[in-house]
C-alpha positions in Angstrom: 0.0 0.0 0.0 1.1 3.6 -0.6 0.1 7.0 0.5 -0.3 10.0 -1.8 0.4 13.4 -0.2 -0.5 16.9 -1.6 1.5 19.8 -0.1 -0.8 22.8 0.1 1.7 25.6 0.9 5.3 26.3 1.9 8.4 25.4 -0.2 6.8 22.1 -1.5 3.6 23.9 -2.5 1.7 22.1 -5.3 3.7 18.9 -5.2 1.9 15.5 -5.0 4.2 12.8 -3.7 3.6 9.1 -3.6 5.2 7.5 -0.5 5.3 3.8 -1.4 6.8 2.7 1.9 3.9 4.2 4.0 0.7 2.3 4.7 -1.0 5.0 6.7 -0.7 8.8 6.6 1.4 10.2 9.4 0.3 13.2 11.4 3.4 15.1 10.4 6.0 14.8 7.6 9.5 16.3 7.1 10.1 17.4 3.5 13.6 18.2 2.1 14.5 19.9 -1.1 17.1 17.7 -2.8 18.7 20.6 -4.7 19.0 23.2 -1.9 18.9 21.0 1.2 16.3 23.2 2.8 13.5 21.5 4.7 10.1 22.0 6.4 7.7 20.3 8.6 4.2 19.6 7.3 1.1 18.6 9.3 -1.9 16.6 7.9 -5.0 18.8 7.4 -7.9 16.3 7.7 -8.7 12.8 8.9 -9.8 11.7 5.4 -8.1 12.1 1.9 -9.4 14.5 -0.7 -11.5 13.4 -3.7 -8.4 12.4 -5.6 -7.3 10.1 -2.8 -4.4 12.4 -1.7 -3.8 13.4 1.9 -3.5 17.2 2.3 -0.6 18.6 4.3 0.0 22.2 5.3 1.1 24.6 8.0 4.8 24.3 7.3 7.3 25.4 10.0 10.6 26.7 8.6 13.6 25.1 10.2 16.1 27.4 12.0 19.2 28.3 10.2 
């Protein structure tokens, strides 16, 4: 099983990512930009996926530094 995640805002805004190793959506995710190395924390928005089956994540918190 896999989990599809849609990032609603922050540096990953608009990306839909398929996490093939996850069987359930986690309450929070850490996202890292492979080109710049910057990262952010995202939190799941709702208890159910949207109509496309993707779990929505938002409210990123920039990491210090």
